[in-house]
C-alpha positions in Angstrom: 0.0 0.4 -0.1 1.1 4.0 -1.6 1.9 5.8 1.8 -0.3 8.9 1.1 -1.0 12.7 2.8 -4.1 11.1 4.5 -2.4 7.7 6.0 -0.2 10.2 7.0 -3.4 13.1 8.3 -5.4 10.1 10.4 -1.2 8.4 11.4 -0.6 12.3 13.3 -4.3 12.7 14.1 -4.5 15.4 11.9 -8.3 16.4 11.4 -9.5 17.4 7.1 -9.0 21.2 7.1 -7.1 22.5 3.6 -4.1 23.6 5.9 -4.1 20.5 7.9 -3.6 18.5 4.7 -0.7 20.3 3.8 1.0 20.0 7.0 0.3 16.4 6.4 2.1 16.7 2.3 4.8 18.3 3.4 5.7 16.2 6.0 4.7 13.4 3.9 6.8 14.3 1.0 10.4 15.4 3.9 9.2 12.1 5.7 9.6 9.3 2.9 12.6 11.7 1.2 14.4 10.4 3.9 13.9 6.8 4.2 14.3 7.2 0.3 17.9 8.3 1.4 18.5 6.0 4.0 17.5 2.6 2.5 16.4 3.0 0.0 15.4 -1.1 -0.4 13.4 -1.9 2.1 10.6 -3.9 1.7 7.5 -0.7 0.9 5.6 -1.6 3.9 8.8 -1.0 6.5 9.2 2.3 4.1 6.4 4.0 4.8 6.2 2.6 8.2 9.3 4.9 9.1 8.1 7.1 7.4 4.9 7.8 9.3 7.3 8.1 12.2 8.8 10.2 10.5 6.7 12.5 10.1 4.9 11.9 13.4 8.5 13.2 15.3 8.9 16.1 12.7 4.8 17.5 13.7 5.7 16.6 17.1 9.4 19.1 17.2 8.1 22.4 15.7 11.9 23.6 15.4 13.8 20.2 13.4 13.5 21.5 10.3 16.8 23.0 10.5 20.1 21.5 8.4 21.0 18.4 10.7 17.9 18.3 12.5 16.6 16.2 9.5 19.2 13.1 10.5 18.4 13.7 13.8 14.5 13.2 13.2 15.6 9.3 11.6 17.6 8.9 14.3 15.2 10.1 17.0 11.8 8.8 16.1 12.7 5.6 15.3 12.7 4.8 12.1 16.9 4.5 12.1 16.3 0.6 14.0 13.0 -0.4 11.5 15.7 0.6 8.7 19.0 -0.6 9.8 18.5 -4.2 8.1 18.0 -2.3 4.4 20.9 0.9 5.5 23.2 2.0 2.2 26.4 2.6 3.6 28.5 5.5 2.1 31.1 4.1 0.2 34.9 6.0 0.9 38.3 5.5 -0.9 40.5 3.7 1.6 44.0 5.2 1.9 
């Protein structure tokens, strides 16, 4: 099942106003981008759950939209542990 703004809105217990729908859409877009960057090969159901966790964290942290706080959102929301099996590791030069 693909993640939608309606699913995120229900998970965050938001209403149906245009403003709340826009907020759910914004949070979903950020959360999906973070999950895709962190674990692109995770199954869809796991990615969706991780995105909901991140969206909830960002919704509860009004100042989380600043720089390094996005990385914190993956870790502190619990999504990092959920995605750990599929985490994309960076490749670097040794030497």
